[in-house]
C-alpha positions in Angstrom: 0.0 0.0 0.0 1.3 3.4 -0.9 1.8 6.1 1.7 0.5 9.6 1.4 4.1 10.9 0.8 4.6 8.4 -2.1 1.3 9.4 -3.7 2.2 13.1 -3.3 5.6 12.6 -4.9 4.0 10.8 -7.8 1.4 13.6 -8.2 4.2 16.3 -8.1 6.1 14.4 -10.8 2.9 14.2 -13.0 2.2 17.9 -12.5 5.7 18.9 -13.4 5.7 16.8 -16.6 2.3 18.0 -17.5 3.3 21.6 -17.4 6.4 20.9 -19.4 4.5 19.0 -22.1 6.4 15.8 -21.7 4.4 12.6 -21.7 7.0 10.5 -19.9 7.1 10.5 -16.1 9.7 8.9 -13.9 9.5 8.3 -10.1 11.0 5.7 -7.8 13.0 4.2 -10.6 9.9 3.6 -12.7 9.0 5.2 -16.0 5.5 5.6 -17.4 4.7 6.8 -20.9 1.3 8.6 -21.3 -0.4 9.1 -24.6 -1.9 12.5 -24.0 -2.3 15.3 -21.6 -5.8 14.2 -20.9 -4.5 10.8 -19.7 -2.0 12.6 -17.4 -5.0 14.7 -16.1 -6.9 11.5 -15.3 -3.9 10.1 -13.5 -3.6 13.2 -11.4 -7.3 13.1 -10.5 -7.0 9.4 -9.5 -4.0 10.3 -7.3 -6.0 13.2 -5.7 -8.8 10.7 -4.9 -6.4 8.2 -3.3 -4.7 11.0 -1.3 -8.1 12.3 -0.1 -9.2 8.8 0.9 -6.0 8.2 2.9 -6.5 11.5 4.6 -10.1 10.7 5.5 -11.7 13.4 3.4 -13.9 13.4 0.3 -13.4 15.3 -2.9 -16.7 17.1 -3.7 -17.3 18.3 -7.2 -20.3 20.5 -8.0 -21.8 20.9 -11.4 -24.2 23.8 -12.0 -26.4 23.6 -15.1 -28.1 26.7 -16.4 -30.4 26.9 -19.4 -32.2 29.7 -21.2 -34.5 30.0 -24.2 -32.2 32.5 -25.7 -34.8 35.3 -25.9 
């Protein structure tokens, strides 16, 4: 089982590579190739959920939908 520190280190590595535009991430002697920035974003979101679960908190997302007739 991964520790919070390990998960945060992986998240930091992903965030740094995402901002540089490189799709290859290395941490703990392992290298992972991602196909797109969207795939890196999904990996970051998954790590955020894991970190939140280990810390005993939930990630709450709100979606607000508005509509109009365009008049």
